[in-house]
C-alpha positions in Angstrom: 0.0 0.0 0.0 1.4 3.4 -1.0 2.5 5.7 1.8 1.4 9.0 0.3 2.8 11.0 3.2 6.3 10.3 1.8 5.5 11.8 -1.6 5.9 15.4 -0.5 8.1 14.8 2.5 11.5 16.4 3.2 10.1 19.8 4.0 12.4 22.1 6.0 10.3 21.6 9.1 10.1 17.8 8.6 12.4 15.8 10.9 12.0 12.5 9.1 14.1 11.4 6.1 15.2 8.2 4.4 12.1 6.2 5.4 9.8 6.5 2.3 9.3 4.3 -0.7 10.0 7.3 -3.0 13.4 8.1 -1.5 15.5 7.0 -4.4 13.4 9.0 -6.9 13.3 12.0 -4.6 17.1 11.9 -4.3 17.5 11.7 -8.1 15.1 14.5 -8.8 16.4 16.6 -6.0 20.0 16.2 -7.2 19.1 17.1 -10.8 17.2 20.2 -9.5 20.0 21.4 -7.3 22.6 21.0 -10.0 20.4 23.0 -12.4 19.8 25.7 -9.8 23.6 26.0 -9.0 24.5 26.2 -12.7 22.1 29.1 -13.2 23.3 31.2 -10.3 24.4 34.6 -11.7 22.6 33.9 -15.0 18.9 34.4 -14.1 17.0 36.9 -16.1 13.5 37.8 -17.1 12.0 36.1 -19.0 13.5 32.8 -17.8 15.2 30.7 -20.4 14.6 27.0 -21.1 17.2 24.8 -19.4 18.2 22.5 -22.2 20.9 20.7 -20.2 18.5 19.8 -17.4 15.9 18.7 -20.0 18.4 16.4 -21.7 19.3 14.9 -18.4 15.6 14.3 -17.5 15.0 12.6 -20.9 18.1 10.4 -20.4 16.8 9.5 -16.9 13.2 8.8 -18.2 11.7 11.5 -16.0 10.3 13.6 -18.8 7.4 11.3 -19.4 6.9 9.3 -16.3 3.1 8.8 -16.6 2.5 9.1 -20.3 5.0 6.4 -21.2 3.6 3.0 -20.2 7.0 1.5 -20.1 7.8 3.5 -17.0 5.0 2.0 -15.0 4.7 5.2 -13.0 1.7 7.1 -11.8 0.7 10.4 -10.2 2.6 9.7 -7.0 5.9 9.3 -8.8 5.3 12.3 -11.0 4.4 14.4 -7.9 7.9 13.5 -6.4 9.6 14.8 -9.6 7.4 17.9 -9.9 8.0 18.8 -6.2 11.7 18.6 -6.3 12.1 20.5 -9.6 9.8 23.2 -8.3 11.8 23.4 -5.1 14.8 24.2 -7.3 12.9 26.6 -9.6 13.7 24.4 -12.6 13.0 26.0 -16.0 11.6 22.9 -17.8 8.0 22.1 -18.8 7.7 18.6 -17.3 4.1 18.9 -16.1 3.1 20.4 -19.4 4.9 17.7 -21.4 3.9 14.6 -19.5 0.7 15.4 -17.7 -1.0 17.6 -20.3 0.3 17.6 -23.8 1.3 13.9 -24.1 -2.0 12.9 -22.5 -4.0 15.1 -24.8 -2.2 13.6 -27.8 -2.9 10.1 -26.6 -6.6 11.0 -26.1 -6.7 12.2 -29.7 -4.7 9.2 -31.0 -1.7 11.4 -32.1 1.8 10.1 -31.9 3.8 11.7 -29.1 7.4 12.7 -30.2 10.0 11.2 -27.9 12.4 13.4 -26.0 10.9 16.7 -27.0 9.4 19.4 -24.7 5.7 19.9 -25.3 3.1 22.2 -23.9 -0.7 22.7 -24.0 -3.2 25.5 -24.0 -6.8 26.2 -24.5 -8.2 28.3 -27.4 -11.5 29.1 -29.0 -11.1 28.8 -32.8 -13.1 30.1 -35.8 -13.8 27.7 -38.7 -13.4 29.4 -42.1 -12.4 28.1 -45.5 -11.2 24.7 -44.3 -9.1 26.2 -41.6 -9.6 26.8 -37.9 -7.9 29.9 -36.7 -7.5 31.4 -33.3 -5.3 32.6 -30.5 -4.2 30.7 -27.4 -3.0 33.0 -24.5 -0.6 32.4 -21.6 0.7 29.1 -23.0 3.6 27.9 -20.8 6.9 27.6 -22.7 5.4 27.7 -26.1 8.5 29.4 -27.6 10.6 26.3 -26.4 8.2 23.5 -27.2 8.5 21.2 -30.2 4.7 21.1 -30.4 1.8 23.0 -28.8 -1.3 20.9 -28.2 -4.4 23.0 -28.3 -7.7 22.0 -26.8 -9.9 23.8 -29.4 -13.6 24.6 -29.3 -15.2 26.0 -32.4 -17.3 29.1 -31.9 -21.1 28.9 -31.8 -22.5 28.8 -35.3 -19.7 26.7 -36.7 -20.5 23.6 -38.6 -19.2 21.4 -35.8 -19.4 22.6 -32.2 -17.7 19.5 -30.8 -14.5 19.6 -28.9 -11.3 19.0 -30.9 -7.5 18.7 -30.2 -5.1 20.1 -32.7 -1.3 20.5 -33.0 0.5 23.7 -33.6 4.1 23.9 -34.6 5.6 27.0 -33.0 7.9 27.3 -36.0 4.9 27.7 -38.3 2.7 29.8 -35.9 2.9 33.4 -34.7 4.3 33.2 -31.2 4.2 36.4 -29.1 6.5 36.2 -26.1 5.0 36.8 -22.7 5.8 35.9 -19.1 4.2 35.5 -15.7 5.2 37.4 -12.5 8.2 35.0 -12.0 9.4 35.5 -15.6 8.4 32.1 -16.7 7.3 32.1 -20.4 3.6 32.4 -20.9 3.3 33.0 -24.6 0.5 33.9 -27.0 0.3 31.7 -30.1 -1.8 32.5 -33.2 -2.6 29.3 -35.1 -4.3 28.1 -38.3 -5.0 24.4 -38.4 -6.6 22.5 -41.3 -9.9 20.9 -40.4 -8.7 17.4 -41.3 -5.8 17.8 -38.8 -8.2 18.3 -35.9 -9.1 15.2 -33.8 -12.4 15.0 -32.0 -12.3 14.2 -28.3 -14.9 13.7 -25.6 -16.2 16.8 -23.9 -15.0 15.5 -20.5 -11.4 16.1 -21.7 -11.6 19.8 -20.9 -12.6 19.2 -17.3 -9.8 16.6 -16.9 -7.3 18.9 -18.5 -8.1 21.7 -16.0 -8.0 19.2 -13.1 -4.6 17.8 -14.2 -3.2 21.3 -14.6 -4.5 22.4 -11.2 -3.1 19.3 -9.6 0.3 19.8 -11.0 0.5 23.4 -9.9 -0.6 22.3 -6.4 2.3 19.9 -6.1 4.7 22.5 -7.5 3.4 25.1 -5.0 4.5 22.9 -2.1 7.9 22.7 -3.6 8.1 26.5 -4.0 6.9 27.1 -0.5 9.4 24.6 1.0 12.1 26.4 -0.9 11.0 29.8 0.6 10.9 28.3 4.1 14.3 26.7 3.7 15.8 30.1 2.6 14.1 31.8 5.5 15.4 29.4 8.1 18.9 29.6 6.7 18.9 33.4 6.5 17.6 33.8 10.1 20.3 31.4 11.4 23.1 33.2 9.5 22.0 36.9 9.9 23.2 38.5 13.1 21.2 41.4 14.4 21.5 43.1 17.8 24.4 40.8 18.7 22.6 37.5 18.0 21.2 35.5 15.1 17.7 36.5 14.0 16.5 33.0 14.7 17.0 33.7 18.5 14.5 36.6 18.4 11.1 35.5 19.7 9.1 37.4 17.1 11.2 35.7 14.3 10.6 32.3 16.0 6.9 33.0 16.0 6.9 33.9 12.3 8.7 30.8 11.4 6.4 28.7 13.5 3.3 30.2 11.8 5.0 29.6 8.4 5.6 25.9 9.3 1.9 25.4 10.3 0.7 27.0 7.1 2.9 24.9 4.9 2.1 21.7 6.6 -1.7 22.4 6.4 -1.2 22.9 2.6 1.0 19.8 2.3 -1.8 17.7 3.9 -4.3 18.9 1.4 -2.1 18.4 -1.6 -1.1 14.9 -0.3 -4.8 14.1 -0.3 -5.0 15.3 -4.0 -2.1 13.1 -4.9 -3.7 10.1 -3.2 -7.0 10.7 -5.0 -5.3 11.0 -8.4 -3.4 7.8 -7.8 -6.5 5.8 -6.5 -9.2 7.2 -8.8 -7.5 8.8 -11.8 -7.8 12.5 -12.9 -11.1 12.0 -14.6 -12.9 11.1 -11.3 -15.1 13.6 -9.5 -13.4 12.7 -6.2 -10.0 13.7 -7.6 -11.5 17.0 -8.9 -12.9 17.7 -5.5 -9.6 16.9 -3.7 -7.7 19.1 -6.1 -10.1 22.0 -5.5 -9.7 21.5 -1.7 -6.0 21.7 -2.1 -6.2 24.9 -4.2 -8.6 26.5 -1.8 -6.2 25.8 1.1 -3.2 26.9 -0.9 -4.6 30.3 -1.8 -4.3 32.1 1.6 -1.2 30.0 2.5 0.8 31.2 -0.5 0.1 34.9 0.4 1.0 34.4 4.0 4.2 32.3 3.5 5.6 34.4 0.7 4.9 37.6 2.6 6.5 36.3 5.8 9.5 35.0 3.9 10.2 38.4 2.3 9.6 40.2 5.6 12.3 37.9 7.3 14.8 38.5 4.4 14.3 42.2 4.1 15.4 44.0 0.9 17.9 41.2 0.0 15.1 38.8 -0.9 13.9 41.0 -3.7 17.0 40.5 -5.8 16.6 38.4 -8.9 19.8 36.6 -8.0 18.6 35.6 -4.5 17.3 32.1 -4.0 14.1 33.4 -2.4 13.0 35.4 -5.4 12.3 32.6 -8.0 10.4 30.6 -5.3 8.1 33.2 -4.0 7.2 34.7 -7.4 6.6 31.3 -8.9 4.2 30.6 -6.0 2.4 33.9 -6.5 2.0 33.1 -10.2 1.1 29.4 -10.0 -1.7 29.9 -7.4 -4.0 31.4 -10.0 -3.2 29.1 -12.9 -5.8 26.5 -13.9 -8.5 28.1 -11.9 -8.3 30.9 -9.3 -8.6 30.3 -5.6 -12.2 31.6 -5.6 -13.1 29.3 -8.5 -11.9 26.2 -6.6 -13.4 27.4 -3.3 -16.8 27.7 -5.0 -16.4 24.2 -6.5 -15.7 22.8 -3.0 -18.8 24.6 -1.6 -21.1 23.5 -4.4 -19.9 19.9 -4.0 -20.5 19.8 -0.3 -23.8 21.5 -0.4 -25.0 19.3 -3.2 -23.9 16.0 -1.5 -26.5 13.7 -0.1 -24.3 13.4 3.1 -22.3 16.6 3.5 -20.3 15.3 6.5 -19.3 12.2 4.5 -18.2 14.5 1.7 -16.1 16.7 4.0 -14.4 13.8 5.8 -14.0 11.6 2.6 -16.0 8.8 4.0 -18.0 8.5 0.8 -14.7 7.9 -1.2 -14.5 4.3 -0.2 
């Protein structure tokens, strides 16, 4: 039986180590992430640049497509370990977009998935005209660096076919306008024109699962980013001497760190539940969708509190692009609103509980059995 508590373990406030079934994978992913982070010290800029060396290493290690390649025999728990450690190191590679979103969408549409190439996915509403479907997809992660962009495309009302389709866009043949999120990660706009015969119909449930998968991935990554911020805060407070003693000896600082620890562990528990649900039921199950929304609703206020406290503890030094805190906190601030805002997920939790035959069983998870 899988011990899901070990999936997102090794937080800065976690005293346990070396006791989980995912230790070897965590050690590998953590080592790759740390090497990437160290290699980019002094080279960070906005927008962030794709880490080709890290990507090549992930491909060679088989970590680029853990869940979408059946030969790996891996599931959401294993992917969560990799996403967590890469996020903790602010890695600049689209693993979640490639494995969990784009490759899965291509498999749903019976499209061959190119091996070893970075992929990404985005949603767009297209217009059918003259045998082509044209449109614009906004805020597509890493579109400029992807070999293929997989579009979940819905034709506008009044078109000949209002069904849901998946299409491929080659960034080399499309118009890509560079953009970025708060952390400087590429979030590009891509204008596409795809021939009707190149579109593949998929079931309408694909959109809901796509959003669930994306929100799940960002939840896992958020825990990694928050742990990185906490780790930086603890180290800074131990090393920084003020008024003749380390900051960590000041009672107010100790209180701030304690509150930070409680907030992160509360969020970790919620995300661990979402990892367990995805593993047990799959991403297309209502129970997983509910668990993901719970995690995102919990993460919303936690992200603001933890990142704010981290910068308060660091002072002005934490705002530098070269400081280790900066990429973690700004990624967290950016990710928390991707694939559904906090209020969107909170409303979904409320509607689910209020609409349940047994609200208490819904809240406690008793009806999951």
